[in-house]
N, C-alpha and C positions, 0 to 999 in steps of 0.2 A: 871631407863625408868620415867614416868610417863602418867598420866590419864588423858582424855579430854572430852567435851563433845562438842557438837555446838547445838544448838535447832534452827527451823527456825518454823515461820506460825504467829495465831493468837499475839497479842500482850500480855506477862506475866511476873511479875514479875519474876526476878530469883531469889527469891528466893524461891517461887513453882518447881524449878528445882534443885539447887542447893541445898537445905537444906533438906525439905520435904522428899521426897522418902525413900523411905527403906533404898535402897545402894546409899544415895546420893554421889554425886561428892564430895565433905565434907568426908561422910563416907569413902569413898576410897582414900582421903589423911592420911588415919590411918587406914584403914583395906582392902586393894587391894588384890581382892580374885586372878586374873589374871594376874596380873603383875610382873612383875619378880622385882621385892619391893613389900611388903605389906605397907608399910609407906612412901609416899609421901608428905615432907619436905621442901623442897629448895628452895619454894619460889611458886608462884600461881599470878595467872594473870586471866582477865575478858577485854572485850574487847567485846560491845556492838555497835548498829545503833538505833539509834532516828528520827520517821521521823519527827519530830519539824530541824532537822539541813540537811538545804537547799543545803549543801553543799556534803552533801553523806558519811564525813567521821565521823569512827567510833570514838568510845572513848574507852578509855584504861585507868589499874585500875593494877596494878602490885609492888606486893611489895615481899619482901627476906623472913619472916619468915612463917611459915604453915600454914596453910589454915583456919584448924580446929580451931585455938585462936584468929582471926583477926575481933577482934569488927569494923574494917572499912566495910571489907566485908559485916559482917553479917548486918550491918546498909546500904549500900549500896544496898548488895539484895532485903532487904525489901522496900524498896522506888523507884530503878529503874525498870521500862517497857519495853521490849523490841518485839522488833518482830522476830530480828533474832541476837542471840550474841552467845558469846564464852567463855570456861572456863579451866581456864587447874594449874594439879597438879602436880609442880616438881619435880623426881628424879634426880638430876646434874650425866651425865656419864663422869663425870672430869672435866668441865669445871666452871670457880667460880662463887660460889652463891652472884648474884647479881642480883641490879632490872632490868637493859640492860639484863641479859641473860633471864627472865622469857616471858615465853610467854603469849598469843599473838603477837608477833611481828606486827608491822602497816609500811603501806606506799600509803601516799594518801587516797584511799577511800577502800583498800585490808587490808586482816586482815588473818595474816597466825599463826600457830600451830604443831607441831610435837611430837611426841613418836617414840623414832628411837637413832639411831645414825648412822653415819659414819662411821666405821672399822678404827679404827688409825690416823685418822680425823689429828694429830697434821703432818703426812707426809703423806698427801694431800692438807691439809689447803692452803699454797701459790700457788700450779696450783689452786684450787679452785677458790679462790679468784682473781687471775690472769684473769682468765677467766669469771668475774664481772664488767659490763658496769664501763667502768673508772666515768661517772660520775653519779655512785647510789654507786661507793666503798662508800664514804663522810659517806653514811649514813646509815652503818653497824657502830652499836653502840656498839654490845658483843663482846665478843671470843669462840660464840656456832656453834657447827656445824650448827643447826636448821635455825640459822640467814643467813649465807652463804645458803643453800641451799635456801631461800624466796626469795636471793636476784641474784640468777641465775636464778630462776624463772618468776622472774621479764625483766633481761634480756632477757632471749629469749621467750617473748613475749606476759608475764601473761595478759594483757591488751585485746591480741586480742586472745587468745587459751590457756585456764588456760590447758585444758590435754595435748594439744601437750606441753604448755612451760616448765610442773610438768614431763616429759616421758623425754622432750631436758634437763634436770636438773638431771634426772637420770639416763640417758645415759653417761652424762658425767663425773659423779661419780661412774658408774661404769667402764667410759675409763680411766680414774687417775688411781683407783681402780688395775685394770691390770696392764698397767705403773709402777707401785712399789709397785709390788707383792705383793698387799693385795687382800685377799681371801675375796670372800660374801663382798662388801665393804657398801651395802645401807641396813639399817634395819627402814622404814620407816610405818607409819599412818598420813595421812595429813588431814587438814582442811584448806579449805580458799574458801575466802569472799568477794566479792565486796560489799555489803550489798543488791545485792537483792536475791544472791543464794550462795546456800553453797554445794562445790565439795569435797568430799572428797576420798581419795587416801591410798588401803594398798599393799605395795609390801615389800619384801624383796630379796636380790642378789640369796640368801640359801632356794628359798620358804618356808620359813615358817616364815610368820608376822606378829608378835602383834598383839594383836587381836584388832577387830573393827567392831561392832552393827550399825545398824541402825533401827528403828520402823515401826512399821508396818502402812498405813493409820491410819488417827482415822476414820474415818468411819469403819471399820474392825474393830479395838480394840471394840469401842461402839456399834459395834455387839455378841460380843464375852463377853462384859461386859457392860453392859448397866447398872447398879448397881454405875461404877464411876461417882462421879458429876466430878469431873475436865474435862471429857472427851463430859461430854454436852456446855462446853463455848469454844471449839479449832475448828477452820477447819477442813475440812477434807483433806488437804492436810501440815496441823501441821507433824513436824516431825523434831525428835532426829536423831544424831550422838553422839554413845558414845564406848569408849573404852573398857568398859564392862556393863554390865545393871543393870540399878537402880531398879529394885528388880525380881520378880522371875513368874509376869504374863504368862504363856503359852501363845504363838503364839502376844504376844507382840513382841517380838524382832528377828532380824532376823541376823547372821552371812555374812561379809561381804566376799565375797570368796578370796581370795588368788588372786595375782597379776589381780583387781579392784578397782573399780572405781564407785559414785554414784554423783548425782545431787539431789540439795533438792530445790525449787523441779521440777521435772522431767515435762520435754514437752510429753515426749514419753511414752509407758509402760514397758518401761526396769527400775530394780529398779535396775540393774547398767550392768557398762559395764566394756570391761577387758581393762587391763591398760599392755602399752608393752614400755619400757625404749626406745630412739630413741637419732642420735646424733643429735646434730644441723648444 
């Protein structure tokens, strides 16, 4: 499996999130506490949006080596500032270790990353790929289940309705799993963004999903920890979504419940909403 984080809020150097926290994503690439594997060294990737980019498309940097010793990643993180970015460290579930299999994946203005797996993907792969819009199929560059899930979501209307598109993707995976005799075919925590918002999903067919947490609102954290200098510099709606917490401060991290999704920033009072797969 993998570890990932998504940041949305005041423009921030990537270094402040990727390297500086006590249990940063780089530390998790070596010493994950909550993942299936403690080491996530089968490649990494970052994707970020820049306010200077007029077409709204994100930049992506991915490599096949481990994140903890990549000098280019450290150099970029110390100089790139972004208001919304993704980062992912990979532990392969069987697909090849190559750049096209590293997350996040990009299509137009969209970024997508995933932790989890489609059980017996090799048995479902052909039928899943046949469900992808033929115009989108040439965009699939790698061999992961994660990328096929992304293009299924694009096929099912990601541009118009993100939760609905992801629900329809999950519904197709579960239907085909049932047809092929695969028990509990889907395990996923997913982050997807259009550069304005982040949607984060936690779901599994078995009802025992991989861990996923979101940070409390910055104004709440300031009340709890007024001594934290970096909290004075960020907007109230600055949030992080992470596979596992970046530190142990009580009140900072909240577990996203099973079968739910969160939107950052959110227009409503709810921190999360229920997620139910559906058929297209």
